[in-house]
N, C-alpha and C positions, 0 to 999 in steps of 0.2 A: 249130497249135492253141495258143491262149493260155489259161492257167488262172487268171489274176488276176481277181478280182472277178466271178466267174461264178455263175449259178444253174444247177444241174445236176440232171437227172433220174437217180435212182439205178437201178442194174440190178435188175430184179425178174422172177423166173421167171414165165413165161407172161403177164406183163403188158407187158413192155418190147418189144412188137412194133412194126412200122412205124406202124400207125395211132396208137398211144398216144404214140410218140415224136414224131410230127408234131403231135399234139394239144398236147403239152407245149411244143413249140417255138412253136406258134401263140400260146400264152398268155404266152410270155416266157422259156422255158428256153433258155439259151445253148448248153448241151452236153447231149446225151441218150445214155445208156448203153442198149445192148440187153441182153436177158437173158443170163445166163451160158450159154455154149455149150461143151461139153466138146470138147477137142482131138480125141479119137478120132472124134467125130461129124462135125465140120466137115471133117476131112481125107478123109472118105469121100464128100464132095460134089463136084459139078462146078458151075461158074459158068455161068449162062445168062441172057440178056436175055429178059424176059417181055414180048413185044410187045403182048399183049392188055391188060395192065395198065399197062405203061410203067415197069417196075421191073427190078431185078437180083435174081435168085434164086440161092441156093446149094442145090441139090437133091441129096438123098441118092441115090447111084448105085444103079440097079436099082429105084428106087421113084419116086413122084411127091411124096415128102415134102419140103416146103420147110423147111429147117433155119434159114435166115436170109434175110430179104427187106429190101432197101434201095432207095433211089432217089436221083436226082441232087439232089433238093430238100434232102436232109439230108447230103449228102456232106461238107460242111465242119464238121459238128458231131456226127456219130454216132460213138460209141465201141464197138468190138467187144470184149466181155469174154470171156476164155478161162478155162475151168477146166482146169488141167493139173497134172501132177506130174513133167514131163519137159521139159528144155530143147529137145531136138531136135523133139519133137512140137509143142511150143508154137510154135517157129519155123515149122514146116511149116504149121500152122494159120494163123498170122499172115500168112505170105506169100501164102496163098490169097485172103485178103480185104483186104489192106492197101491195094490200089489203089482200093477202093470205100468206105473209111471214113477218118475223120479221125485216129483214134488206136487203139492196142491197149492193153487193160487186162488185168492178171492178177488173178484173184480169189484173195485170200488171207484171206478173212473168212467165207465161208459155213460155218455150223456144222452144216448138215444132214448126216445120216448118209450119203446117197448120194454126197456130195462128199468128206467126211472119210475114209470107208472106202476111197476110191480114192487117198488121199494128196493130195487137192486141197483147195482152199478153206482153211479154218482149220487143216488139218493141216500146211500149209506154215509156219505161224507158229513151230513148234518145230524148223524145219530151215533155219536161216539160210544154210548153205552152198548148199543147193538153190535157195533164193530168189535168191542171188547168181548162181548158174549160169544160171537161167532168164532173169533180167532182163538180165544182161550179154550173153548170147547174142542176145537180141532187139535190144538196143541196137547191137551190133556189125554186125548184118545187115539192119537195117531203117532206112529214112529216115523212116518214120512215127513220131510220138511214142509213147512207151511209158510207162505208168503202172501202179500197182497199188493195191489197196484192202485194208486190213487192219482187224483188230479190236484192242482193247486187250489187252495181256498181263496176267500176274498182278500185276505191279507197274508203277508209272509209269516206274521206271528201266529195266525190261526193254523196255517199249514204245519209249521214247526211243532206247535202244541199237539196237533193230532198225530203227527209222526212220532212224537215222544210217547204218546199213549199206546200207539201201535207197537212200538219197540218193546214196551213193558209186557206185552202179551207173550213174548218169546218167539216171535216170528224170525225166520232165518235171514230174511232180506226184505227190503221195501223198494218197489219200483215207483218212480214219480214221473208222471207225464207233465211237462212244463207248460200246461195250458189250464185255464179255469174251465168250469163246466159251460159257461156262456161263450167261450171262445170257439171259433170255427177253425177247420184245418188250415185255412189261408192265413189266419192270424199267427204271428211269429211266436214260437215257444220261448218262455222266459227261463233261460238257463240260470240266471242269477238267483232265482228263488229256489231252484233245485239245490244250488250251492248252499243256501241257508239250511236246508234239511240235512245235507251231508255233514255240515259243521256241527249239527246238533246231535247226531246219532253215532253210535258205536258199531251198529250192524251195517252190512253192505247196503249202499243205496244204488239203485239201478236208474240211470238217467235216460229219459225217453223224450223225444221231440225234435223234429227238424234235422234228422240225420239222413241226408240224401246222397252224400258222396263219401268215399273212403276217408278223405281228409277231415270230414265232420266228426268222425269217431274220436280221433285224438283231440280235436278242438273242444268237443263237449266234455271230455274227460278232464282236460286241463282247466276249462272254465268252471266246472262244477266241483271238481275234486272227487267225482263219483268213481267207485271202483269198477263198475261195469256199465255197459251201454246197451240199450234196447233199441232195435230198429224196426219200424213198421213199413211205411210207404217206400222208403228207400230200398228195402229188401223186396217188396212186392214188385217194384219196377225192374230190379236187377239183383237177384239173390247173391250174385258174386261179390256184392259189396262187403261180404264177410271175409273174402279171400285175402290172405296176407300178401299175395302178389298183386292185388288190385283187381278192379273189375274187368271182366271179359265182355265180348260182344253180347248184347241183349238177345240177338237172334239165336246164339248158341245156348244161352240160358233157357230161353223159351222152348227150344227143341228138347233139351234135357228134361224140363218140367213135363212136357207132353209125354215123353217116354215113361217117366215115373208114374204118370196118371194111368197109362196103359197097364204097367206092371202091377200096380196096386188097386186096379179096378176102381178108380175114383169116380164119384158121382159126376155124370156128364154136366149137370147144371153148375156144380162148383168149379169144374175145370173151365167151362166157358166163362163163368164170372171172373175168374182170375185172369184168363187170357184177355178178356175184354179190358180189364184194368191195365194190363201191360200195354196192349195195343193203343189204348186211348191216351196213354202218357207219351208215347213216342210218335204216334201217328194220328189217325182218325178212324173212328168206327164206321164212318161213312165211305171209306175207301174199300177196295175189293177184299182185303184180308178181313177187316172188321165185319163186313157184311156176311162173308162166308162162315166165320166163326159163329155169328148170331144164328145163321140158318142151320148149322150142323146139329144133327139129332142123335149122333152116336159117336163112339170112339173110332169106328171105321171111317166115318166121314172126316174126322179130324186127322186120322192117319193119312188119308188121301190128300187132304189139303196141305199137310206139311211134309209130304214125301216120306212118310214113315210106315208105308204099307208092309214092307218086309218085316220090320221089327214087330209091328202089331200082330201080324200073322204068326210070327214065331212065339209070341207070348200066348196067343190063343191056343196054338197047337200044344205047347208045353203043358197047359192046364188040362188038356184032354188026355194026356198020357196017364 
């Protein structure tokens, strides 16, 4: 996996499933991160090939719950992000999936309470020794590239010092979200502090934060000096932001996302979650489309809503052959 001059889909909970990752890749994303998956959860899974769909599933033992789904088509670009607070568990989780993904990433930036309360995500930022233990353990025992994603610390100096310690573990790249833990999504990302990290490191730094339009990609690269750019909400709202030809109609992107969800049998709850985010950005969930998506209980309902009955029936018939 190379990290120089790449466009990257950021990890997004309930959004970064297989259909959305493939959608982003289709439009030009070079690397796609799956949603963060907690080490405790993935190590309770077993790997199985899903012949009906043609994918690899990691299924929670004793249930039919698919925790992670991938396919050969994305093997050379998908990154599996782990939420962890323990080096041994992180390694066990990584070893389970590493033969099916291009890289392993450790989440050190999530500020949500479910992550921080378990000592994961942004809670790791105040524990440099634990960070070192997790990353060096993975690096010693895996041939798969290892990276991590952090947020800004209280001062630029602190962020740079932590980034230097991370670089010494031998990671292949470092993603930096230009916000502090206390910042909210509406607060502007601080690109200048990402630039401080870029200047201090020799490994590729991936800049993340406030990339909403195609022009923002070149702007953040020129401002920070980062070799690669990671996009979250800008990609969620219109995944064609990655396209070298520029963005296309959000309606066309949404339709293609829905078709991919049918093809890869995406969990209806995750499909609806992503659609609701898309609709809420461009319109209102209180209008007819938003209400209809909220009420939808199956892929068949979504197919009818978006005029994709013929394609949905074709997919279903193909799987019965």
